[in-house]
ZATILO-892402 format. One record per residue (C-alpha): chain; x, y, z. Coordinates in steps of 0.25 Angstrom, whole numbers, plus 5000, padded with zeros to 4 digits. Each point is the difference from the previous one (the first is absolute). Layout:
BEGIN
<r><kette>A</kette><c1>X</c1><c2>Y</c2><c3>Z</c3></r>
...
END
This chain:
BEGIN
<r><kette>A</kette><c1>5500</c1><c2>5047</c2><c3>5296</c3></r>
<r><kette>A</kette><c1>4996</c1><c2>5014</c2><c3>4995</c3></r>
<r><kette>A</kette><c1>4987</c1><c2>5006</c2><c3>4995</c3></r>
<r><kette>A</kette><c1>5001</c1><c2>5006</c2><c3>4986</c3></r>
<r><kette>A</kette><c1>4990</c1><c2>5008</c2><c3>4992</c3></r>
<r><kette>A</kette><c1>4996</c1><c2>4994</c2><c3>4986</c3></r>
<r><kette>A</kette><c1>4990</c1><c2>5010</c2><c3>4995</c3></r>
<r><kette>A</kette><c1>4988</c1><c2>5008</c2><c3>5007</c3></r>
<r><kette>A</kette><c1>4995</c1><c2>4992</c2><c3>5012</c3></r>
<r><kette>A</kette><c1>5007</c1><c2>4987</c2><c3>4996</c3></r>
<r><kette>A</kette><c1>5013</c1><c2>4996</c2><c3>5007</c3></r>
<r><kette>A</kette><c1>5008</c1><c2>4988</c2><c3>5003</c3></r>
<r><kette>A</kette><c1>5008</c1><c2>4994</c2><c3>5011</c3></r>
<r><kette>A</kette><c1>5012</c1><c2>4992</c2><c3>4996</c3></r>
<r><kette>A</kette><c1>5003</c1><c2>4987</c2><c3>5007</c3></r>
<r><kette>A</kette><c1>5002</c1><c2>4985</c2><c3>4998</c3></r>
<r><kette>A</kette><c1>4986</c1><c2>5001</c2><c3>4994</c3></r>
<r><kette>A</kette><c1>4996</c1><c2>5014</c2><c3>4996</c3></r>
<r><kette>A</kette><c1>4988</c1><c2>5006</c2><c3>5006</c3></r>
<r><kette>A</kette><c1>4991</c1><c2>5010</c2><c3>4992</c3></r>
<r><kette>A</kette><c1>4993</c1><c2>5011</c2><c3>5007</c3></r>
<r><kette>A</kette><c1>4989</c1><c2>5009</c2><c3>4996</c3></r>
<r><kette>A</kette><c1>4997</c1><c2>5012</c2><c3>5009</c3></r>
<r><kette>A</kette><c1>4985</c1><c2>5004</c2><c3>5001</c3></r>
<r><kette>A</kette><c1>4996</c1><c2>5015</c2><c3>5003</c3></r>
<r><kette>A</kette><c1>4997</c1><c2>4996</c2><c3>5015</c3></r>
<r><kette>A</kette><c1>5014</c1><c2>4995</c2><c3>5002</c3></r>
<r><kette>A</kette><c1>4996</c1><c2>4985</c2><c3>5000</c3></r>
<r><kette>A</kette><c1>5008</c1><c2>4991</c2><c3>4991</c3></r>
<r><kette>A</kette><c1>4998</c1><c2>4988</c2><c3>4991</c3></r>
<r><kette>A</kette><c1>5011</c1><c2>4991</c2><c3>5000</c3></r>
<r><kette>A</kette><c1>5003</c1><c2>4991</c2><c3>4988</c3></r>
<r><kette>A</kette><c1>5007</c1><c2>4987</c2><c3>5007</c3></r>
<r><kette>A</kette><c1>5005</c1><c2>5000</c2><c3>5014</c3></r>
<r><kette>A</kette><c1>5014</c1><c2>4993</c2><c3>4999</c3></r>
<r><kette>A</kette><c1>5005</c1><c2>4987</c2><c3>5005</c3></r>
<r><kette>A</kette><c1>4997</c1><c2>5001</c2><c3>5015</c3></r>
<r><kette>A</kette><c1>4998</c1><c2>5008</c2><c3>5012</c3></r>
<r><kette>A</kette><c1>5013</c1><c2>5008</c2><c3>5000</c3></r>
<r><kette>A</kette><c1>4998</c1><c2>5005</c2><c3>4986</c3></r>
<r><kette>A</kette><c1>4985</c1><c2>5004</c2><c3>5003</c3></r>
<r><kette>A</kette><c1>5005</c1><c2>5007</c2><c3>5013</c3></r>
<r><kette>A</kette><c1>5010</c1><c2>5009</c2><c3>4992</c3></r>
<r><kette>A</kette><c1>4989</c1><c2>5003</c2><c3>4989</c3></r>
<r><kette>A</kette><c1>4991</c1><c2>5005</c2><c3>5011</c3></r>
<r><kette>A</kette><c1>5011</c1><c2>5008</c2><c3>5006</c3></r>
<r><kette>A</kette><c1>5003</c1><c2>5007</c2><c3>4987</c3></r>
<r><kette>A</kette><c1>4986</c1><c2>5004</c2><c3>4998</c3></r>
<r><kette>A</kette><c1>4999</c1><c2>5005</c2><c3>5014</c3></r>
<r><kette>A</kette><c1>5012</c1><c2>5009</c2><c3>4998</c3></r>
<r><kette>A</kette><c1>4992</c1><c2>5006</c2><c3>4989</c3></r>
<r><kette>A</kette><c1>4987</c1><c2>5002</c2><c3>5009</c3></r>
<r><kette>A</kette><c1>4993</c1><c2>4989</c2><c3>4992</c3></r>
<r><kette>A</kette><c1>4993</c1><c2>4988</c2><c3>5005</c3></r>
<r><kette>A</kette><c1>4998</c1><c2>4985</c2><c3>4995</c3></r>
<r><kette>A</kette><c1>4986</c1><c2>4998</c2><c3>4997</c3></r>
<r><kette>A</kette><c1>4998</c1><c2>4991</c2><c3>4987</c3></r>
<r><kette>A</kette><c1>5008</c1><c2>4989</c2><c3>4995</c3></r>
<r><kette>A</kette><c1>5000</c1><c2>4993</c2><c3>4986</c3></r>
<r><kette>A</kette><c1>5008</c1><c2>4987</c2><c3>4998</c3></r>
<r><kette>A</kette><c1>5004</c1><c2>4998</c2><c3>4986</c3></r>
<r><kette>A</kette><c1>5001</c1><c2>4985</c2><c3>5002</c3></r>
<r><kette>A</kette><c1>5001</c1><c2>4989</c2><c3>5011</c3></r>
<r><kette>A</kette><c1>5015</c1><c2>4998</c2><c3>5001</c3></r>
<r><kette>A</kette><c1>5005</c1><c2>5003</c2><c3>5015</c3></r>
<r><kette>A</kette><c1>5010</c1><c2>5010</c2><c3>4995</c3></r>
<r><kette>A</kette><c1>4989</c1><c2>5008</c2><c3>4995</c3></r>
<r><kette>A</kette><c1>4990</c1><c2>4998</c2><c3>5012</c3></r>
<r><kette>A</kette><c1>5009</c1><c2>4996</c2><c3>5011</c3></r>
<r><kette>A</kette><c1>4998</c1><c2>5014</c2><c3>5007</c3></r>
<r><kette>A</kette><c1>4985</c1><c2>4999</c2><c3>5000</c3></r>
<r><kette>A</kette><c1>4999</c1><c2>4994</c2><c3>5014</c3></r>
<r><kette>A</kette><c1>5009</c1><c2>5011</c2><c3>5007</c3></r>
<r><kette>A</kette><c1>4991</c1><c2>5011</c2><c3>4993</c3></r>
<r><kette>A</kette><c1>4987</c1><c2>4993</c2><c3>5004</c3></r>
<r><kette>A</kette><c1>5005</c1><c2>5000</c2><c3>5015</c3></r>
<r><kette>A</kette><c1>5005</c1><c2>5014</c2><c3>5000</c3></r>
<r><kette>A</kette><c1>4990</c1><c2>5007</c2><c3>4991</c3></r>
<r><kette>A</kette><c1>4987</c1><c2>4992</c2><c3>5004</c3></r>
<r><kette>A</kette><c1>4991</c1><c2>5009</c2><c3>4991</c3></r>
<r><kette>A</kette><c1>5008</c1><c2>4996</c2><c3>4988</c3></r>
<r><kette>A</kette><c1>4993</c1><c2>4994</c2><c3>4988</c3></r>
<r><kette>A</kette><c1>5007</c1><c2>4989</c2><c3>4992</c3></r>
<r><kette>A</kette><c1>4997</c1><c2>4997</c2><c3>4985</c3></r>
<r><kette>A</kette><c1>5004</c1><c2>4989</c2><c3>4990</c3></r>
<r><kette>A</kette><c1>4994</c1><c2>4991</c2><c3>4989</c3></r>
<r><kette>A</kette><c1>4992</c1><c2>4988</c2><c3>5003</c3></r>
<r><kette>A</kette><c1>5011</c1><c2>4991</c2><c3>4996</c3></r>
<r><kette>A</kette><c1>5010</c1><c2>5007</c2><c3>5008</c3></r>
<r><kette>A</kette><c1>4991</c1><c2>5000</c2><c3>5012</c3></r>
<r><kette>A</kette><c1>4999</c1><c2>4984</c2><c3>5000</c3></r>
<r><kette>A</kette><c1>5015</c1><c2>4999</c2><c3>5000</c3></r>
<r><kette>A</kette><c1>5003</c1><c2>5011</c2><c3>5010</c3></r>
<r><kette>A</kette><c1>4989</c1><c2>4995</c2><c3>5010</c3></r>
<r><kette>A</kette><c1>5005</c1><c2>4985</c2><c3>4999</c3></r>
<r><kette>A</kette><c1>5015</c1><c2>5000</c2><c3>5000</c3></r>
<r><kette>A</kette><c1>5001</c1><c2>4985</c2><c3>4997</c3></r>
<r><kette>A</kette><c1>4995</c1><c2>5001</c2><c3>4986</c3></r>
<r><kette>A</kette><c1>5012</c1><c2>5006</c2><c3>4993</c3></r>
<r><kette>A</kette><c1>5010</c1><c2>4990</c2><c3>5005</c3></r>
<r><kette>A</kette><c1>4989</c1><c2>4989</c2><c3>4998</c3></r>
<r><kette>A</kette><c1>5000</c1><c2>5002</c2><c3>4985</c3></r>
<r><kette>A</kette><c1>5015</c1><c2>5002</c2><c3>4999</c3></r>
<r><kette>A</kette><c1>5003</c1><c2>4987</c2><c3>5007</c3></r>
<r><kette>A</kette><c1>4988</c1><c2>4992</c2><c3>4995</c3></r>
<r><kette>A</kette><c1>4996</c1><c2>4995</c2><c3>5014</c3></r>
<r><kette>A</kette><c1>5001</c1><c2>5003</c2><c3>5015</c3></r>
<r><kette>A</kette><c1>5013</c1><c2>5009</c2><c3>4999</c3></r>
<r><kette>A</kette><c1>5012</c1><c2>4998</c2><c3>5009</c3></r>
<r><kette>A</kette><c1>5002</c1><c2>5011</c2><c3>5011</c3></r>
<r><kette>A</kette><c1>5012</c1><c2>5006</c2><c3>4993</c3></r>
<r><kette>A</kette><c1>4991</c1><c2>5004</c2><c3>4988</c3></r>
<r><kette>A</kette><c1>4987</c1><c2>5003</c2><c3>5007</c3></r>
<r><kette>A</kette><c1>5005</c1><c2>5009</c2><c3>5011</c3></r>
<r><kette>A</kette><c1>5003</c1><c2>5011</c2><c3>4991</c3></r>
<r><kette>A</kette><c1>4985</c1><c2>5001</c2><c3>4997</c3></r>
<r><kette>A</kette><c1>4994</c1><c2>4996</c2><c3>5013</c3></r>
<r><kette>A</kette><c1>5010</c1><c2>5006</c2><c3>5011</c3></r>
<r><kette>A</kette><c1>4992</c1><c2>5013</c2><c3>5001</c3></r>
<r><kette>A</kette><c1>4985</c1><c2>5001</c2><c3>5003</c3></r>
<r><kette>A</kette><c1>4993</c1><c2>5008</c2><c3>4988</c3></r>
<r><kette>A</kette><c1>4988</c1><c2>5009</c2><c3>5003</c3></r>
<r><kette>A</kette><c1>4988</c1><c2>4998</c2><c3>4992</c3></r>
<r><kette>A</kette><c1>4998</c1><c2>5008</c2><c3>4987</c3></r>
<r><kette>A</kette><c1>4989</c1><c2>5010</c2><c3>5002</c3></r>
<r><kette>A</kette><c1>4996</c1><c2>5004</c2><c3>4986</c3></r>
<r><kette>A</kette><c1>5001</c1><c2>4991</c2><c3>4988</c3></r>
<r><kette>A</kette><c1>5003</c1><c2>5008</c2><c3>4987</c3></r>
<r><kette>A</kette><c1>4998</c1><c2>4997</c2><c3>4985</c3></r>
<r><kette>A</kette><c1>5008</c1><c2>5006</c2><c3>4989</c3></r>
<r><kette>A</kette><c1>4995</c1><c2>5013</c2><c3>4994</c3></r>
<r><kette>A</kette><c1>4996</c1><c2>5013</c2><c3>5007</c3></r>
<r><kette>A</kette><c1>4999</c1><c2>5000</c2><c3>5015</c3></r>
<r><kette>A</kette><c1>4998</c1><c2>5010</c2><c3>5010</c3></r>
<r><kette>A</kette><c1>5007</c1><c2>5001</c2><c3>5013</c3></r>
<r><kette>A</kette><c1>4998</c1><c2>5011</c2><c3>5010</c3></r>
<r><kette>A</kette><c1>4993</c1><c2>5008</c2><c3>4989</c3></r>
<r><kette>A</kette><c1>5012</c1><c2>4999</c2><c3>4991</c3></r>
<r><kette>A</kette><c1>5000</c1><c2>4992</c2><c3>4987</c3></r>
<r><kette>A</kette><c1>5010</c1><c2>4990</c2><c3>4996</c3></r>
<r><kette>A</kette><c1>5002</c1><c2>4990</c2><c3>4988</c3></r>
<r><kette>A</kette><c1>5002</c1><c2>4985</c2><c3>5004</c3></r>
<r><kette>A</kette><c1>5007</c1><c2>4992</c2><c3>4989</c3></r>
<r><kette>A</kette><c1>5000</c1><c2>4985</c2><c3>4999</c3></r>
<r><kette>A</kette><c1>5014</c1><c2>4995</c2><c3>5000</c3></r>
<r><kette>A</kette><c1>5000</c1><c2>4985</c2><c3>5003</c3></r>
<r><kette>A</kette><c1>5012</c1><c2>4992</c2><c3>4996</c3></r>
<r><kette>A</kette><c1>5010</c1><c2>5001</c2><c3>5012</c3></r>
<r><kette>A</kette><c1>4989</c1><c2>4998</c2><c3>5009</c3></r>
<r><kette>A</kette><c1>4986</c1><c2>4995</c2><c3>4997</c3></r>
<r><kette>A</kette><c1>4993</c1><c2>5012</c2><c3>5007</c3></r>
<r><kette>A</kette><c1>5009</c1><c2>5012</c2><c3>4996</c3></r>
<r><kette>A</kette><c1>4995</c1><c2>5013</c2><c3>4997</c3></r>
<r><kette>A</kette><c1>5006</c1><c2>5014</c2><c3>4998</c3></r>
<r><kette>A</kette><c1>4995</c1><c2>5013</c2><c3>5004</c3></r>
<r><kette>A</kette><c1>5001</c1><c2>5014</c2><c3>4993</c3></r>
<r><kette>A</kette><c1>4997</c1><c2>5013</c2><c3>5006</c3></r>
<r><kette>A</kette><c1>4995</c1><c2>5013</c2><c3>4994</c3></r>
<r><kette>A</kette><c1>5014</c1><c2>5005</c2><c3>5000</c3></r>
<r><kette>A</kette><c1>5003</c1><c2>4991</c2><c3>4988</c3></r>
<r><kette>A</kette><c1>5008</c1><c2>4991</c2><c3>5009</c3></r>
<r><kette>A</kette><c1>4999</c1><c2>4985</c2><c3>4999</c3></r>
<r><kette>A</kette><c1>5004</c1><c2>4990</c2><c3>5011</c3></r>
<r><kette>A</kette><c1>5003</c1><c2>4986</c2><c3>4993</c3></r>
<r><kette>A</kette><c1>5004</c1><c2>4991</c2><c3>5012</c3></r>
<r><kette>A</kette><c1>5008</c1><c2>4988</c2><c3>4994</c3></r>
<r><kette>A</kette><c1>4993</c1><c2>5001</c2><c3>4986</c3></r>
<r><kette>A</kette><c1>5014</c1><c2>5003</c2><c3>4994</c3></r>
<r><kette>A</kette><c1>5014</c1><c2>4997</c2><c3>5006</c3></r>
<r><kette>A</kette><c1>5010</c1><c2>5011</c2><c3>4999</c3></r>
<r><kette>A</kette><c1>5013</c1><c2>4998</c2><c3>4992</c3></r>
<r><kette>A</kette><c1>5007</c1><c2>4999</c2><c3>5014</c3></r>
<r><kette>A</kette><c1>4991</c1><c2>4988</c2><c3>5004</c3></r>
<r><kette>A</kette><c1>5001</c1><c2>4993</c2><c3>4987</c3></r>
<r><kette>A</kette><c1>5015</c1><c2>5001</c2><c3>5001</c3></r>
<r><kette>A</kette><c1>5000</c1><c2>4994</c2><c3>5014</c3></r>
<r><kette>A</kette><c1>4988</c1><c2>4990</c2><c3>4998</c3></r>
<r><kette>A</kette><c1>4998</c1><c2>4998</c2><c3>4985</c3></r>
<r><kette>A</kette><c1>4991</c1><c2>4988</c2><c3>5002</c3></r>
<r><kette>A</kette><c1>4988</c1><c2>5008</c2><c3>5007</c3></r>
<r><kette>A</kette><c1>4990</c1><c2>4994</c2><c3>5009</c3></r>
<r><kette>A</kette><c1>4987</c1><c2>4999</c2><c3>4991</c3></r>
<r><kette>A</kette><c1>4987</c1><c2>4994</c2><c3>5003</c3></r>
<r><kette>A</kette><c1>4994</c1><c2>5000</c2><c3>4985</c3></r>
<r><kette>A</kette><c1>5008</c1><c2>5003</c2><c3>4988</c3></r>
<r><kette>A</kette><c1>4989</c1><c2>5003</c2><c3>4990</c3></r>
<r><kette>A</kette><c1>4994</c1><c2>5010</c2><c3>5010</c3></r>
<r><kette>A</kette><c1>5014</c1><c2>5006</c2><c3>5001</c3></r>
<r><kette>A</kette><c1>5001</c1><c2>5002</c2><c3>4985</c3></r>
<r><kette>A</kette><c1>4986</c1><c2>5007</c2><c3>5001</c3></r>
<r><kette>A</kette><c1>5004</c1><c2>5009</c2><c3>5011</c3></r>
<r><kette>A</kette><c1>5013</c1><c2>5004</c2><c3>4993</c3></r>
<r><kette>A</kette><c1>4991</c1><c2>5003</c2><c3>4987</c3></r>
<r><kette>A</kette><c1>4990</c1><c2>5008</c2><c3>5009</c3></r>
<r><kette>A</kette><c1>5012</c1><c2>5008</c2><c3>5007</c3></r>
<r><kette>A</kette><c1>5006</c1><c2>5003</c2><c3>4986</c3></r>
<r><kette>A</kette><c1>4987</c1><c2>5007</c2><c3>4996</c3></r>
<r><kette>A</kette><c1>4999</c1><c2>5009</c2><c3>5013</c3></r>
<r><kette>A</kette><c1>5001</c1><c2>5015</c2><c3>4999</c3></r>
<r><kette>A</kette><c1>5003</c1><c2>5005</c2><c3>5014</c3></r>
<r><kette>A</kette><c1>5012</c1><c2>5009</c2><c3>5002</c3></r>
<r><kette>A</kette><c1>5007</c1><c2>4993</c2><c3>5012</c3></r>
<r><kette>A</kette><c1>5001</c1><c2>4985</c2><c3>5004</c3></r>
<r><kette>A</kette><c1>5005</c1><c2>4994</c2><c3>5013</c3></r>
<r><kette>A</kette><c1>5004</c1><c2>4985</c2><c3>5001</c3></r>
<r><kette>A</kette><c1>5000</c1><c2>4992</c2><c3>5013</c3></r>
<r><kette>A</kette><c1>5015</c1><c2>4998</c2><c3>4999</c3></r>
<r><kette>A</kette><c1>5008</c1><c2>5011</c2><c3>4993</c3></r>
<r><kette>A</kette><c1>5009</c1><c2>5011</c2><c3>5005</c3></r>
<r><kette>A</kette><c1>4992</c1><c2>5010</c2><c3>4993</c3></r>
<r><kette>A</kette><c1>4987</c1><c2>5004</c2><c3>4993</c3></r>
<r><kette>A</kette><c1>4999</c1><c2>5000</c2><c3>4984</c3></r>
<r><kette>A</kette><c1>4995</c1><c2>5009</c2><c3>4990</c3></r>
<r><kette>A</kette><c1>4991</c1><c2>4995</c2><c3>4989</c3></r>
<r><kette>A</kette><c1>5011</c1><c2>4999</c2><c3>4990</c3></r>
<r><kette>A</kette><c1>5010</c1><c2>4993</c2><c3>5010</c3></r>
<r><kette>A</kette><c1>4989</c1><c2>4990</c2><c3>5004</c3></r>
<r><kette>A</kette><c1>4999</c1><c2>4995</c2><c3>4986</c3></r>
<r><kette>A</kette><c1>5014</c1><c2>4996</c2><c3>5001</c3></r>
<r><kette>A</kette><c1>4997</c1><c2>4992</c2><c3>5012</c3></r>
<r><kette>A</kette><c1>4988</c1><c2>4994</c2><c3>4993</c3></r>
<r><kette>A</kette><c1>5009</c1><c2>4995</c2><c3>4989</c3></r>
<r><kette>A</kette><c1>5010</c1><c2>4995</c2><c3>5010</c3></r>
<r><kette>A</kette><c1>4989</c1><c2>4991</c2><c3>5007</c3></r>
<r><kette>A</kette><c1>4995</c1><c2>4996</c2><c3>4986</c3></r>
<r><kette>A</kette><c1>5014</c1><c2>4996</c2><c3>4995</c3></r>
<r><kette>A</kette><c1>5003</c1><c2>4992</c2><c3>5013</c3></r>
<r><kette>A</kette><c1>4987</c1><c2>4992</c2><c3>4999</c3></r>
<r><kette>A</kette><c1>5003</c1><c2>4997</c2><c3>4986</c3></r>
<r><kette>A</kette><c1>5014</c1><c2>4996</c2><c3>5003</c3></r>
<r><kette>A</kette><c1>4995</c1><c2>4989</c2><c3>5010</c3></r>
<r><kette>A</kette><c1>4990</c1><c2>4995</c2><c3>4991</c3></r>
<r><kette>A</kette><c1>5010</c1><c2>4998</c2><c3>4989</c3></r>
<r><kette>A</kette><c1>5010</c1><c2>4994</c2><c3>5010</c3></r>
<r><kette>A</kette><c1>4990</c1><c2>4990</c2><c3>5005</c3></r>
<r><kette>A</kette><c1>4996</c1><c2>4995</c2><c3>4986</c3></r>
<r><kette>A</kette><c1>5015</c1><c2>4999</c2><c3>4997</c3></r>
<r><kette>A</kette><c1>5002</c1><c2>4991</c2><c3>5012</c3></r>
<r><kette>A</kette><c1>4988</c1><c2>4992</c2><c3>4997</c3></r>
<r><kette>A</kette><c1>5005</c1><c2>4995</c2><c3>4987</c3></r>
<r><kette>A</kette><c1>5002</c1><c2>4987</c2><c3>5009</c3></r>
<r><kette>A</kette><c1>4989</c1><c2>4996</c2><c3>5010</c3></r>
<r><kette>A</kette><c1>5003</c1><c2>5005</c2><c3>5014</c3></r>
<r><kette>A</kette><c1>4992</c1><c2>5001</c2><c3>5013</c3></r>
<r><kette>A</kette><c1>4997</c1><c2>5013</c2><c3>5007</c3></r>
<r><kette>A</kette><c1>5011</c1><c2>4997</c2><c3>5010</c3></r>
<r><kette>A</kette><c1>5011</c1><c2>4997</c2><c3>4989</c3></r>
<r><kette>A</kette><c1>4995</c1><c2>5013</c2><c3>4993</c3></r>
<r><kette>A</kette><c1>5002</c1><c2>5008</c2><c3>5013</c3></r>
<r><kette>A</kette><c1>5014</c1><c2>4994</c2><c3>5002</c3></r>
<r><kette>A</kette><c1>5004</c1><c2>5004</c2><c3>4986</c3></r>
<r><kette>A</kette><c1>4994</c1><c2>5014</c2><c3>5002</c3></r>
<r><kette>A</kette><c1>5007</c1><c2>5003</c2><c3>5013</c3></r>
<r><kette>A</kette><c1>5013</c1><c2>4995</c2><c3>4994</c3></r>
<r><kette>A</kette><c1>4999</c1><c2>5007</c2><c3>4987</c3></r>
<r><kette>A</kette><c1>4995</c1><c2>5013</c2><c3>5005</c3></r>
<r><kette>A</kette><c1>5008</c1><c2>5000</c2><c3>5013</c3></r>
<r><kette>A</kette><c1>4988</c1><c2>5002</c2><c3>5008</c3></r>
<r><kette>A</kette><c1>5001</c1><c2>5003</c2><c3>5015</c3></r>
<r><kette>A</kette><c1>4993</c1><c2>4989</c2><c3>5007</c3></r>
<r><kette>A</kette><c1>4996</c1><c2>4997</c2><c3>5015</c3></r>
<r><kette>A</kette><c1>4989</c1><c2>4991</c2><c3>5005</c3></r>
<r><kette>A</kette><c1>4989</c1><c2>5011</c2><c3>4998</c3></r>
<r><kette>A</kette><c1>5006</c1><c2>5005</c2><c3>4987</c3></r>
<r><kette>A</kette><c1>5000</c1><c2>4985</c2><c3>4995</c3></r>
<r><kette>A</kette><c1>4985</c1><c2>4999</c2><c3>5001</c3></r>
<r><kette>A</kette><c1>4998</c1><c2>5014</c2><c3>4994</c3></r>
<r><kette>A</kette><c1>5008</c1><c2>4995</c2><c3>4988</c3></r>
<r><kette>A</kette><c1>4992</c1><c2>4987</c2><c3>4999</c3></r>
<r><kette>A</kette><c1>4987</c1><c2>5008</c2><c3>5001</c3></r>
<r><kette>A</kette><c1>5003</c1><c2>5009</c2><c3>4989</c3></r>
<r><kette>A</kette><c1>5006</c1><c2>4989</c2><c3>4992</c3></r>
<r><kette>A</kette><c1>4986</c1><c2>4993</c2><c3>5001</c3></r>
<r><kette>A</kette><c1>4994</c1><c2>5013</c2><c3>4995</c3></r>
<r><kette>A</kette><c1>5009</c1><c2>5000</c2><c3>4988</c3></r>
<r><kette>A</kette><c1>4997</c1><c2>4985</c2><c3>4997</c3></r>
<r><kette>A</kette><c1>4985</c1><c2>5003</c2><c3>5001</c3></r>
<r><kette>A</kette><c1>5001</c1><c2>5011</c2><c3>4990</c3></r>
<r><kette>A</kette><c1>5008</c1><c2>4993</c2><c3>4990</c3></r>
<r><kette>A</kette><c1>4991</c1><c2>4988</c2><c3>5001</c3></r>
<r><kette>A</kette><c1>4987</c1><c2>5008</c2><c3>4998</c3></r>
<r><kette>A</kette><c1>5007</c1><c2>5006</c2><c3>4988</c3></r>
<r><kette>A</kette><c1>5002</c1><c2>4986</c2><c3>4994</c3></r>
<r><kette>A</kette><c1>5015</c1><c2>5001</c2><c3>5000</c3></r>
<r><kette>A</kette><c1>5002</c1><c2>4989</c2><c3>5011</c3></r>
<r><kette>A</kette><c1>4995</c1><c2>4987</c2><c3>5003</c3></r>
<r><kette>A</kette><c1>5002</c1><c2>4991</c2><c3>5013</c3></r>
<r><kette>A</kette><c1>5001</c1><c2>4985</c2><c3>5002</c3></r>
<r><kette>A</kette><c1>5001</c1><c2>4992</c2><c3>5013</c3></r>
<r><kette>A</kette><c1>5011</c1><c2>4990</c2><c3>4999</c3></r>
<r><kette>A</kette><c1>5005</c1><c2>4991</c2><c3>5011</c3></r>
<r><kette>A</kette><c1>4994</c1><c2>5008</c2><c3>5011</c3></r>
<r><kette>A</kette><c1>5005</c1><c2>5013</c2><c3>4995</c3></r>
<r><kette>A</kette><c1>4993</c1><c2>5011</c2><c3>4992</c3></r>
<r><kette>A</kette><c1>5008</c1><c2>5005</c2><c3>4988</c3></r>
<r><kette>A</kette><c1>4997</c1><c2>5012</c2><c3>4991</c3></r>
<r><kette>A</kette><c1>5005</c1><c2>5001</c2><c3>4986</c3></r>
<r><kette>A</kette><c1>4999</c1><c2>5009</c2><c3>4988</c3></r>
<r><kette>A</kette><c1>4988</c1><c2>4997</c2><c3>4990</c3></r>
END
């Protein structure tokens, strides 16, 4: 993990989940996401200390543990730090059972739940809304970026640097995990449209080996759009004949050669449910219960 300058007082620290950094005049910092656990948060804090900077403010783009898993370490070791998130993200962050609960549809098994509940999550101190906000007398723009997660927001600095969390997936992530984890497909399309109209100079994603210029980001936007449209077309093709969600998942995993373990299976099932809801609301699918099984089919 290393600290890199993007522009002005805006930096990033590469890691399993990238951390954005904004440096204030008083050497305090605002962190955008804290990584997947104590080890990453410790290394982030060490890198800042080497520069003579100090952790003070944290903004979590969304509630997934790989983006806020370092919060507890920072709260314990920097007791004056202040944590910010959206209201929806706060709900999930402070009650770790909610995410595996909606993915599983009932009390989740330990193999799924422990990823979200293994670490104690500190309370969110400040709930933020989209628009212009002030932190430590510095103005930031917060962007509503729901889709991947219900409460996701991006943050832009006066340096024309925008931290997007997981609102978009890098080409490397799409190549490795082509069926991305999404909470709401309609919201994801709206987020893609919003991002395509932004005019910042630099952008950082949660999982990417680099930051992007505006021109480069537009190519990433198109890759994400095309990937969603690909799966919509594939699902409609597969639903020429009625299929249950489990049958669809099986065909998707085989056709796309998706990497699956116990946890990934429920990510796929949850995202597939979001696609089916989207297509049903658009009037392209119907469903019917037959012999104790729910089938979806093309209208």
